[in-house]
C-alpha positions in Angstrom: -27.2 60.3 -168.9 -28.9 63.4 -170.3 -30.6 62.8 -173.7 -28.6 65.6 -175.3 -25.3 63.9 -174.3 -26.6 60.5 -175.4 -27.5 61.9 -178.8 -24.1 63.5 -179.1 -22.5 60.0 -178.5 -25.0 58.4 -181.0 -24.0 60.9 -183.7 -20.3 60.3 -183.0 -20.7 56.6 -183.2 -23.0 56.6 -186.3 -20.5 58.8 -188.1 -17.6 56.5 -187.3 -19.5 53.3 -188.3 -20.7 54.8 -191.6 -17.1 55.4 -192.6 -17.0 51.5 -193.0 -13.3 51.4 -192.2 -13.9 48.5 -189.8 -16.8 46.2 -189.0 -19.6 47.9 -187.0 -19.1 45.6 -183.9 -15.4 46.4 -183.8 -16.0 50.1 -184.2 -18.6 50.1 -181.4 -16.4 48.1 -179.1 -13.5 50.5 -179.6 -15.8 53.5 -179.0 -17.1 52.0 -175.7 -13.5 51.3 -174.6 -12.6 54.9 -175.2 -15.8 56.2 -173.3 -15.8 54.1 -170.2 -18.3 56.5 -168.5 -21.0 54.9 -170.7 -22.9 52.3 -168.6 -24.6 49.1 -169.9 -27.9 50.9 -170.6 -26.2 53.7 -172.6 -24.1 51.1 -174.6 -27.2 49.1 -175.3 -29.1 52.2 -176.6 -26.2 53.3 -178.7 -25.7 49.8 -180.2 -29.4 49.6 -181.0 -29.2 53.0 -182.7 -26.2 52.1 -184.9 -27.7 48.8 -186.0 -31.1 50.5 -186.8 -29.3 53.0 -189.0 -27.4 50.3 -190.8 -30.5 48.2 -191.4 -32.6 51.2 -192.7 -29.9 53.3 -194.2 -31.3 53.7 -197.8 -34.7 54.6 -196.4 -33.3 57.0 -193.9 -31.1 58.6 -196.6 -34.1 59.2 -198.8 -35.9 61.0 -196.0 -32.7 63.0 -195.3 -32.8 64.3 -198.9 -36.4 65.5 -198.3 -35.3 67.7 -195.4 -35.9 71.5 -196.1 -32.9 73.8 -196.5 -31.6 75.0 -193.1 -29.4 77.7 -191.7 -25.7 76.9 -191.7 -24.7 74.3 -189.1 -23.5 75.5 -185.7 -19.8 76.2 -185.5 -17.8 73.0 -185.3 -20.6 70.8 -186.7 -19.6 69.3 -190.1 -22.3 68.3 -192.6 -21.3 64.6 -191.9 -21.9 65.2 -188.2 -25.3 66.9 -188.9 -26.3 63.9 -191.1 -25.2 61.4 -188.5 -27.3 63.2 -185.8 -30.3 63.2 -188.0 -29.9 59.5 -188.9 -29.7 58.6 -185.2 -32.9 60.6 -184.5 -34.8 59.1 -187.4 -33.7 55.6 -186.6 -34.9 56.0 -183.0 -37.9 58.2 -183.8 -40.3 56.2 -181.6 -38.0 55.8 -178.6 -38.2 58.5 -176.0 -36.3 60.4 -174.8 -34.5 60.7 -178.2 -36.9 63.2 -179.8 -36.6 65.4 -176.7 -32.9 65.9 -177.5 -33.7 67.3 -181.0 -33.6 70.9 -181.9 -36.8 72.7 -183.0 -35.8 72.4 -186.7 -35.1 68.7 -186.3 -38.4 68.0 -184.6 -40.2 69.8 -187.4 -38.4 67.7 -190.0 -39.0 64.5 -188.0 -42.7 65.2 -188.0 -42.8 65.0 -191.8 -41.0 61.7 -192.0 -43.1 58.6 -192.4 -40.4 55.9 -193.0 -43.0 53.0 -193.1 -45.1 54.8 -195.8 -42.7 55.7 -198.5 -44.1 57.4 -201.6 -44.0 55.7 -204.9 -41.1 57.7 -206.2 -38.7 56.4 -203.6 -36.2 54.0 -205.2 -36.4 50.2 -204.7 -33.6 50.1 -202.2 -35.5 52.4 -199.9 -38.1 49.7 -199.7 -36.1 46.5 -199.6 -33.1 48.1 -197.7 -30.4 46.3 -199.7 -27.8 47.7 -202.0 -29.1 47.7 -205.6 -26.6 45.1 -206.8 -27.6 42.6 -204.1 -31.3 43.4 -204.3 -31.2 42.7 -208.0 -29.4 39.3 -207.6 -31.6 38.1 -204.9 -34.8 39.2 -206.7 -33.7 37.3 -209.8 -33.0 34.1 -207.7 -36.1 34.2 -205.4 -38.8 36.0 -207.6 -42.0 36.5 -205.6 -40.3 35.3 -202.4 -37.8 38.2 -202.5 -39.8 40.6 -200.3 -40.1 38.1 -197.6 -36.4 37.5 -197.6 -35.6 41.2 -197.6 -37.9 41.7 -194.6 -36.3 38.9 -192.7 -32.8 40.1 -193.4 -33.7 43.4 -191.8 -34.9 41.9 -188.5 -32.5 41.2 -185.6 -31.6 37.5 -185.4 -32.6 35.4 -182.4 -30.1 34.1 -179.9 -29.4 30.4 -180.5 -27.4 28.2 -178.2 -25.9 24.7 -178.8 -26.0 22.3 -175.9 -22.7 20.6 -175.3 -23.6 16.9 -175.1 -20.5 16.1 -173.1 -21.8 18.2 -170.3 -25.6 18.5 -170.5 -28.8 17.4 -172.2 -31.2 19.8 -173.8 -34.3 19.2 -171.6 -32.2 19.9 -168.5 -30.7 23.1 -170.1 -34.2 24.3 -170.9 -35.3 23.8 -167.3 -32.3 25.7 -166.0 -32.9 28.6 -168.4 -36.5 28.8 -167.3 -35.5 28.7 -163.6 -33.1 31.6 -164.3 -36.0 33.6 -165.9 -35.1 33.1 -169.6 -37.8 32.2 -172.1 -36.4 29.5 -174.3 -37.5 26.7 -176.6 -35.9 23.9 -178.6 -34.9 24.8 -182.1 -37.0 23.0 -184.7 -34.1 21.3 -186.6 -30.9 20.9 -184.6 -31.1 18.3 -181.8 -28.7 20.4 -179.8 -30.3 23.8 -180.3 -32.0 26.2 -177.9 -33.6 29.5 -179.0 -33.9 32.3 -176.5 -36.3 35.2 -176.6 -34.6 38.5 -176.4 -30.8 39.0 -176.0 -30.1 38.1 -172.4 -26.5 38.4 -171.2 -25.3 34.9 -170.5 -21.6 35.3 -169.8 -22.2 35.1 -166.1 -24.7 32.3 -166.2 -23.5 29.0 -164.7 -24.6 27.1 -167.9 -22.4 29.2 -170.0 -19.4 29.4 -167.7 -19.4 25.6 -167.2 -19.4 25.0 -171.0 -22.8 23.3 -171.0 -23.9 25.7 -173.8 -22.3 27.8 -176.5 -23.7 30.5 -178.7 -24.2 29.1 -182.2 -26.8 29.7 -184.9 -29.0 26.6 -185.6 -27.9 26.6 -189.2 -24.2 26.4 -188.2 -25.1 23.4 -185.9 -26.6 21.5 -188.9 -23.2 21.7 -190.6 -21.6 19.6 -187.9 -24.4 17.0 -188.3 -23.6 16.8 -192.0 -20.0 15.9 -191.4 -21.1 13.0 -189.1 -17.7 12.8 -187.3 -17.2 9.6 -185.3 -15.1 8.5 -182.3 -11.4 8.1 -182.8 -11.4 9.6 -186.3 -9.0 12.2 -187.8 -11.1 15.3 -188.6 -10.1 18.7 -190.0 -12.0 21.9 -189.6 -10.2 23.7 -192.5 -11.4 27.3 -191.9 -12.1 27.1 -188.1 -12.3 30.8 -187.3 -13.3 31.2 -183.6 -14.2 27.5 -183.5 -18.0 27.3 -183.2 -18.2 24.2 -185.4 -14.9 22.9 -184.1 -16.5 22.7 -180.6 -19.6 20.9 -182.0 -17.4 18.4 -183.9 -15.3 17.7 -180.9 -18.3 16.9 -178.8 -19.7 14.6 -181.5 -16.4 12.8 -181.5 -16.9 12.3 -177.7 -13.5 14.0 -177.1 -11.6 11.2 -178.9 -9.5 11.1 -182.0 -7.7 14.1 -183.4 -9.5 17.3 -184.5 -7.4 19.9 -186.3 -8.6 23.5 -186.4 -6.9 25.3 -189.2 -7.2 29.0 -189.9 -5.0 31.7 -191.5 -5.8 34.1 -188.6 -4.0 33.3 -185.4 -6.1 36.1 -183.8 -9.3 34.2 -184.6 -7.9 31.0 -183.3 -6.9 32.7 -180.0 -10.6 33.3 -179.4 -11.0 29.5 -179.4 -8.8 29.0 -176.4 -11.2 30.0 -173.6 -14.1 28.3 -175.4 -12.1 25.1 -175.5 -11.3 25.3 -171.8 -15.0 25.7 -171.0 -16.0 22.8 -173.4 -13.9 20.2 -171.7 -12.4 19.1 -175.0 -8.8 17.8 -175.2 -8.8 16.4 -178.7 -8.6 19.7 -180.5 -5.4 20.9 -182.1 -5.6 24.6 -183.3 -3.1 25.5 -185.9 -2.5 28.8 -187.7 -1.5 28.3 -191.3 -0.1 30.7 -193.9 -2.4 29.7 -196.7 -4.3 26.6 -198.1 -1.0 25.2 -199.5 0.8 25.4 -196.1 3.2 22.5 -195.5 1.5 21.7 -192.2 -1.8 21.1 -194.1 -0.2 18.9 -196.7 1.2 16.6 -194.1 -2.3 15.3 -193.6 -2.8 14.5 -197.3 -5.0 11.4 -197.6 -5.2 10.9 -193.8 -8.4 12.6 -192.8 -11.7 10.8 -192.3 -13.7 14.0 -192.4 -12.9 17.5 -193.7 -15.1 20.5 -193.1 -14.5 23.6 -195.3 -16.6 26.5 -194.0 -15.0 28.8 -196.5 -14.4 32.5 -196.2 -17.3 34.1 -197.9 -19.3 37.4 -198.2 -21.2 36.6 -195.1 -24.4 37.9 -196.7 -26.4 35.2 -195.0 -25.7 36.8 -191.6 -27.1 40.3 -192.4 -29.6 40.0 -189.5 -26.5 40.0 -187.2 -24.1 42.1 -189.3 -26.2 44.6 -191.3 -23.0 46.6 -192.1 -21.9 43.8 -194.4 -24.4 44.7 -197.1 -22.8 48.1 -197.4 -19.2 46.9 -197.0 -19.4 44.0 -199.5 -19.0 44.7 -203.3 -19.7 42.6 -206.4 -16.0 42.4 -207.3 -15.1 41.1 -203.8 -17.7 38.4 -204.2 -16.1 37.3 -207.5 -12.7 37.2 -205.8 -14.1 35.2 -202.9 -15.6 32.6 -205.3 -12.2 32.1 -206.8 -10.6 31.7 -203.4 -13.3 29.3 -202.3 -12.6 27.0 -205.2 -8.9 27.0 -204.4 -9.5 26.2 -200.7 -11.9 23.5 -201.5 -9.5 21.8 -203.9 -6.7 22.0 -201.4 -8.8 20.7 -198.5 -10.0 17.8 -200.7 -6.5 16.4 -200.8 -6.6 15.6 -197.1 -9.6 13.2 -197.4 -8.8 9.5 -197.3 -10.7 7.0 -199.5 -14.1 6.6 -198.1 -13.8 9.9 -196.2 -16.3 12.7 -196.3 -15.9 16.3 -197.5 -18.3 19.2 -196.6 -18.2 22.6 -198.3 -20.2 25.3 -196.7 -20.7 29.1 -196.7 -23.0 31.6 -194.9 -23.7 33.3 -198.2 -27.0 33.6 -200.1 -25.4 34.0 -203.5 -25.2 31.1 -206.0 -21.7 32.1 -207.3 -20.3 31.3 -203.8 -22.5 28.2 -203.3 -23.8 26.0 -206.1 -21.3 27.4 -208.7 -18.3 26.5 -206.5 -19.7 23.0 -205.7 -20.5 22.3 -209.3 -17.1 23.4 -210.5 -15.5 21.1 -207.9 -17.7 18.2 -208.9 -16.8 18.7 -212.6 -13.1 18.8 -211.8 -13.1 15.7 -209.6 -15.7 13.3 -211.2 -13.4 10.2 -210.6 -12.5 11.1 -207.0 -15.5 12.4 -205.3 -19.2 11.4 -205.4 -21.8 13.8 -204.2 -24.0 12.7 -201.3 -27.7 13.9 -201.0 -27.9 16.2 -198.1 -31.5 15.4 -197.4 -30.8 11.8 -196.7 -27.8 12.7 -194.4 -30.0 15.0 -192.4 -32.7 12.4 -192.0 -30.1 9.9 -190.9 -28.9 12.4 -188.3 -32.5 12.6 -186.9 -33.3 16.1 -188.3 -37.1 16.5 -188.8 -38.5 18.1 -191.9 -35.2 17.6 -193.6 -36.8 17.9 -197.1 -37.6 21.5 -196.4 -34.0 22.4 -195.8 -32.6 21.2 -199.1 -32.6 22.2 -202.8 -31.1 20.2 -205.6 -29.2 17.9 -203.3 -27.7 20.8 -201.2 -28.4 22.3 -197.9 -30.0 25.7 -198.5 -31.2 27.6 -195.4 -33.0 30.9 -195.7 -33.8 33.4 -192.9 -37.4 34.0 -194.0 -38.1 30.2 -194.3 -36.0 28.6 -191.6 -35.4 31.4 -189.1 -31.6 30.7 -189.3 -28.8 32.5 -190.9 -28.5 31.9 -194.6 -26.4 28.8 -195.1 -25.3 26.5 -198.0 -23.6 23.1 -197.8 -22.5 20.4 -200.3 -21.3 17.0 -199.3 -19.1 14.4 -201.1 -17.5 11.1 -200.3 -14.1 10.2 -201.7 -14.3 7.1 -203.8 -12.2 4.1 -202.8 
């Protein structure tokens, strides 16, 4: 495709994504469906452009404001479209043939932009690339470690796989990946994890189609280890989503017992169906519920051996994969989520039988969604639930360097330290 045409598509897509009406991946998927003439190479280039803009947006905006006054935009080109075009060019400034598609005025302006050498007067968000409210909260929590976290959050995440122990062993999977030309290595913490270099398309690989591997971040894999589900137990994945942890739990249970996958979104549960078919699991029972007080949930009151609550959250621990979240999330939404998380955790706790285990988890970095929710639950249920030290649980599960994954008795994973998504988990046992 000619560079000018590709730049036009990039400007269109950037403008649509920056409306923030829908998640960036959904917006891009719809755009590619509407423009089927775009081949894999063009789609890849456009996706990279959009995600580069989302990661660097405050920095790019600052440079946009330094652009000299220009003649009126060509007929039919709105100011928003001109800005989207310039954002795309600046985000891909080092990638030919993008600069070749720029106008003479755009090339002159690009030559003045040094995005990696911002002057002192540039605002803090142009350096750390986070919205001010989030940058301030994370700075207060991490102190001197904040710049390292900010830098890690603005790097693309690696591609992690989880080996399905019902169908394969990790050494054999690593050998098959190497034979197929994929550079891969074991993840440092999860005994099932494999980390790939780059982002190869695996959908047509035999390992993927057979269900021997599933895409799952290493941090998410550790949550399944914390629940420690066993054969023939009744286990509940309370907020199952598309079922990544459900699949891991079913494999740990060796395809025995009953594993309920609850979610309020039937659409998300529909995405679990093909994954279940590949996995070989037959002990999973997906169930769409109306809310946490749904009658179908309450039927399991006091009957579950294990309950996982991977609660709806801000998702700010996944910014490496979803950089649009930092611009779509707002402080008020986080406060509302924390209230919802407390209600869901309290409702899910009713399902746990005496001696059973309860895990609360999020992929958030913020204490108000993590430690604060766990502390409030513990204060409200001192006679019913006893906290379990996560470090000991991870050691028992065979996780090396478990002490480096925990803080104050909780699991606390950070992208800059552990090279996983940001995760939190708290664990309790219900007293007899």
